[in-house]
N, C-alpha and C positions, 0 to 999 in steps of 0.2 A: 734492716733498720727502717722503721717507719719514717718517711720523709717529713712528717709533721714535727719531729723532734729537731729543733734548730739550735739548741744550746748544749754546750759541753763545758764542764767545770772541773778544775783540778785544785784541790785544797791541800797545799803542802804544810810544812811546819814553819816555813819562813815566808812563803809567797802564795798569792792567789792568782790563778790563771783561769781565764774563761774566754770562750769564743762563741760568736753567733753567726750562723750562715743563712743565706737565702737560697733554698733549693730551686732547681730549675733544670734546663737542659745542661747547664754548667753551673756547678755550685759556686756561689759568690760569697766571699767573706764580708759580713756586714760590719762587725765591730769586734774588738778584742779587749781583754783586761789582763794586765801583767803588773801587779802591785805587790809590794812587800806588806806583810801583816804588821800592823802597828806594834812598836816595842812594848807598849803597855798591855798588850793582849796576851794572856797565857795560852800555851799550846793546847791545854786541855779545857779551855773555856769555850765550849761549842757555841754558846749564845753570842758571845762577843765576836767570835770569828764569823758567825753567820751575819751579824750586823755589819761587820766590816766588808764582807762579800757583797751584801745588798747595796751598801753605799757605793762601792767601787763599780758595780754593774749599773747603778743609776747614773753615775757620772759618765760612764762610757756609752750609755744609751742602749744597753742590752735588754732591758725589760725583764720579764719573768716568764714562767711557764715550765713545762716539763724539760728536764735536763738530764744528760748523761754525765755521771760522775766518774772520774778516773782514779785508779789506785796505783801507787808506786809498785814497781816490780819487787822492790826490796821487802815489802810486807806481804807478798803473796807467794804461794807455793805452786809450782807447775810440775805436771808429770804426764808424759805420753804413755798410754796404756793400750794394749791390744786385748780386747775382751771377747771370749768365745761364746757368742750368741748371735742369732740372726733376728732376734726380736728387739726392736728399739725400746719397747716398753720396759725391758729388763735392765736397761743401761743405768738408770738412776740408782737402783739398789746395788748393782755391781760396782759402780763407781764409788759409792759410799764405803763399801767393804774394801776396795782396793786402796782408797785414800788412807784408811786406818792402818793398812799394812805397809804402804809404800812411802807415804809422805810424813815428814817430821812434825806432825801437828795432830792434836787430839780431835777426832772427827766430831765429838760431842760439843766442842767449843769452837767449831769452825762452820763457816758457810761454804758449801761446795757446789760448784757447777761445772759443766763441761761443754766442749764443742766437738762435733764429729769431724774427724780429719779424713777418714777413709771408710768406705763400706765394702766388705768382702762377702763372699758367699756365706760363710759360717762365722764371721767375726766382724767386730767394729774396731777401728783405731780411733781413739779419742784423746783429747787433751783435757786433763782434769786441772781445775784451778781451785785452790782453797785459800781462805783468808780468815783471820780471827773475827769472831762476831763483834768484838768491840770496835773494830774498824768500820764495819757496816753501820753499827749503831751511831758512831761518831758522825758519819756522813749524813744520816737521817736527821740527827739533831742540828747539824749546821744548816742543812737544807730547810728545815722548818724555821729556823731563825732568820734565814735569808729570804723566806717567802717563795721558795722553789719547790717543785714537785720532782721527786726522784723517779725518773723514767727508767733508768738502767744504771748499773754499776759494773764497770769493766776495767781490766788492767790497762794501763796506759800504753803498754807495749803492743797491745792489739791494735791500737790506733797507729802506732809507728810502723807496724809490719804491713799495713795496707798502703803505705807510701813506697814500699820496695818494689823492685822489678817483679812482675807476676810470673815470669818464666825463668830468669836466671837466678841462681842461688846468690843471696845477698846477706851480708852481715850488717845489720842496722845498729848504729851507735847513736843513742839519744842522750844528749847532755843538756837538754832544755829544762830538765827538772832539777831536783835537789840531789845531785850525785850523777850517776850514769846508769844507763840500761843498755844491755847488749842483747840482740836477738838474731838468730840465724834463721832467715826466712827462705823457705823452699816451696815453690808452687803456691804461694799465698798462705802458707801455714808456718807457725813457729816450730822449727825443729829443735831449737835449744835457745834458752834465754837465761839472763842473769841480771840482777839489779844490785847496785851497791850504793848505799847512802853515804855521802861524803860531805863533811863540813870543812870549810876553809878556816883560816885563822880568824879568831874572834867571832865565830859563828857566821862569817860571810860565805857566799858561794865559793866552791873550790875553783882554784885557778887551773890553767892548762898544765902547769908543772905538777899539780897534784893529781890531775885526771890521767895524764898519759901513763904513768906507772901502773895505775889500777886497770886501765884498759888493756895494757900489755899482759898483765898477770891473769886477767879474766880470760882473754883469748887463748893464751898458752895453756891454761888449765883445761880448757875444752879440747884443744888439739891433742893434749896428752891422753885425755879420757876417750876421745873419739877415734884415735889412731890416725891412719893415713887417709886424709880427706882432700878433696879438691878445694883449692883456695878460692873463696868467694870474693866478690867486690865488697869493699867497706863503704857504706853510705853513712855520712855523719849529719845528724840533725842538731844544729846548734846555732847560737847567735854569732854576732860579730866577733866576740871574744875568742871563738874557737877557730876562726878563719886562718889565723896565723899559725895554728898548731896542726894543720892538716898534714904537712910534711913530716912532722915529728910523730904523729899517730901512725902514718903509713910506715915509717921506718921502724917504729916499735912493734908493729904487728906483722910486718912483712906483706901487707896486702895493698892492692891498688885502692886508693882512697879518693872519694869524691864528697864534696859538701852538698847537701840537699838544698836546692834553691827554689823548688816549686813542683807542682803536679799539674799535668795538663787538664785534669778533671776539675781543678779549682782555680777560680779567678781571684787573685789576692791583690787588693788595692790598699790594704791597711798594714800596719806593723804586725808581723807574724812572729815576733820573738817568743819563743817558748810555747807556742800553741799548735804547732803542726801536728803533734800526736793527737790533740783534741779534735782537730779537723778530721783526722783519720777515723776516729770513733764515730763521727757523724756521717761518713760516707756509706752508701747503701751496701749491704752484704746479705748473703743467704741466712735464714733464721737458724739453721743447724750449725752455722759457723760462729754464731754469736755466743758470748758468755755474759750472763746477767746474774750477778751476785745479789742484786736486790730482789730478784724473783727466780731462784734457781729451779732447775727441772726437778720434779718430784716423781716418785713411783706412782704410776697410774692406779687409780682405784678400780679394781676389777669389777666391783659391784656397781660402778658408776653407769655402765651401759644399761644394766637392768633398771637402775633408778631413772636414767635418762629416758628409756623407753616408757617407763611408767609415767614419768612426768610429761613426756611428749603426748602419751595417750590422754592423760588427765588434762593437759593443756589443750589438746585437740577437742576433747569433749567440752571443755570450758568455752573454747572458741565457738564450737558448733552451737552450744547452748546460748552463748552470747549473741551469735548471729540469729538463732531462732527467736531469742528474746527481743532482739532489735527488730527483726522482721515482724514478729507478732505484735510488738508494741506499735510499729508503724501501721500495720494493718488495723489494729484496734483503734488507733487514732483516726485512721481513714474512715473506719466504720462509724466511729463516734461523730466525725464530721458529717458523714453522709446521713446518719440518723438525725443529727441536729438540722441538716438541710431539709430532710423529708418532714421533720416535725414542723419546721417553719412553713413549708409548703402546705402541710396538712392544716395548720392553723389558718393560713390564708384561704385555703380551699373551704374550710369549715365556715369561715366568716362569709365567703361568697355564697356558700350553700344556704346559710341562714338568711342572708339578704334575699336570695332568690325565693326561698320558702316564704319569707315574710311578704315579698311582693306578690307571690301567688295567692297567699291567704288574704292579702289586702284586696287583690282583684276579685277573689271569690266572695269576700265580704261585700264588696261593692256590687257584684253581680246579684248576690242574695238580697241586698237592700233595695237595689233598683228593680228587682223582679216583682216587687209588690205592686199590683195593678188593681185597685178596688173598682168594682163594677158600679160606678156611680149612677148610671142611667137605670140599671136594674133596681138599685136601692130607691131611686126616685119613683119608679113605677110602684114599688112596694108601698112606699109612704103615701103616694097620691091615690092609689087604687081604692081605699075605703071611702075617701071623700068623693071620688068620681062615682063610685058605685051607689052611694047614698044620696048624693046630690046635696045642694045647699051649702057648699063650702067653697072657699077661695084659698088657694095656697100662695101666700105672699113670699115666703123665703124658704129655700132649701139649701143647706150648706153641709159640707162634709170635711172631716179632718182625720188624719191617721193619729192614733194615740198609742203610746208605749211601743214604738217601733224598735224593738230590740232584736239584734241578730245574735243568735246563740250557736256555738260550735259544738258538735257532738262527733265522736270518732266514727259513729256508724253512718250518719247522714250528712256530715260536713256542716256547713252553715245553714241554719234554719231561722226563718223569720215568721213570727206569729203575732202580727200586729192587730190592734182593735181599731174599729172605725166609729167615730162619733158623728152622728147626723143631727143637725139642728133644723127644726121645722117650725115655721110660724105661718099662721093663716087666720081666716075669719069664717064663722059659720052663722047661719040664720037663727040658730037656737042653741041653747046650752046643751040640749039633748043630742043634737047632731055632733057637736064637738066631742061629747062624751062617747058617742058611738064610734067615731073615728079613733079616739084614743083607745077604746076598748079593743077594737080589732088589732091594733098594733101591739097592745099589751099581751094579747092572746098568742101572738107569734113568738114561739120559743127562741127564735134567732136573735131577738132584740131585747135589750133592757131599756125600758123607757122611763123617763123622768120628766115630770111636768115642770115647766119653767115660767108659766104665766097663770094668772087668776081667771077663772071663768066669770067674767063680768062684762057688762055692756061697755061699748066704747070703740067698736070697730069703725073703720072709715067707709067700708063698702057694705059689710054685713055687721049686724049688731054685736056679735059675740066673737072676740078674738081668742085664739088659742095658741099655745106654744109648748113645745116639749123637745127634749133631746133623746137620742137613741144611741145605744152602744151595741156593737156586734163585731164578730170576727170578719176578716177579709175573705169572704167566700162569695160565690155567685149565688144570690138569693133565689134565683129562679122566678118564674112567673108569679105575680101576686094573686092571692085568692081572697075573696070577700063573701061573707054570708049576708051582707046587707042588700037591700033592694035598691031599685033605681032612685035617683034623686034629681034635684034640679041642677 
């Protein structure tokens, strides 16, 4: 039994019983419920019974959760069978067939489960338990109304037998329910059991006077059917009302009789009236010794292994694909992050490159612009040479300026500067003819474009005829001046 199940419930026709434990190194009783079903609630009204159970559990502080539900022995059928097989997977089908043959119940209208009593080399000894489906359906309906989950359904006598001596043969008499249940326990298993539903006068629980004859009759009927057997000890589970009847029960059965007062595995600090068998159902036990009528053992699906392998392979493939997808997605995301980082670095680098290129071009532009060095002295010699050669002239002013200094970029040559030079000349001559001769020499020089800026008229300060003109030329070295005029003054 899974230790997480802490609730056990017994829904009778007259009373509600429930117990809650706290598992640990020693099981501790937390709370119990032992209440009569209200008189206005019909025995077949599952919803009303469930509501009454929920209210009773809330008052007792039991809470809710998965619970083991107990069934009276009187509504269940038991049979110990020896089945000739060494394969446990064959047991569910063999038990079904044996129940149809051995038990007084239609297997089609019953819920059947079993526990394994003994394993032999070529056979199994099992205890089959059958109960009508309507009883299982009734428990589920009551549990739903009470807000409980049915974790397991088991005969209540299986809880009582776990309180018996695990070594010595013991006849357990349970009078905590509605009637009595007898079970002969040997080495922890029920060897024989019987349940009798008894009602006292006016529907009240049966009195000791009503129970003792039925106890005697049940035991003697087993003794007659079993033959000569060793007399077991009789252990009685009951409330205070049965304490005074221990002597009468012992006398009626001829057995040494003791009243059950507790179990060393269980610490009980609360009222235990009528719930000791429920505590027994909550005590841990091996899985193959459990009966669960809520989820009985089924014939195994032979094709399940193939399906399981197929599903396992498909699941493994899915997991591998999922891992691959996850890793691939992670790597893709990492690559995307790296690409975004590299793109950002590239943009920053490109901006730096463009700034550097701009700075280089700016420096080249400045170098090209500042590289213009007009040969002003040479131009002065060219302009002054005709007047010096002919004589009779005075050069008053010589000025020069760069014009249209544009820097042009070409892929082949880089930055190229092709500026023009404008030279302004003013002077005086002794005659109009001399000024014209000077002007004519300069006009004849193809390197210059000359434009007269003054009138040839008298009015000079030192010589009578002033002259003035401007000259335009490229920034080149003009070379030595040549003149075809003769000497002058």
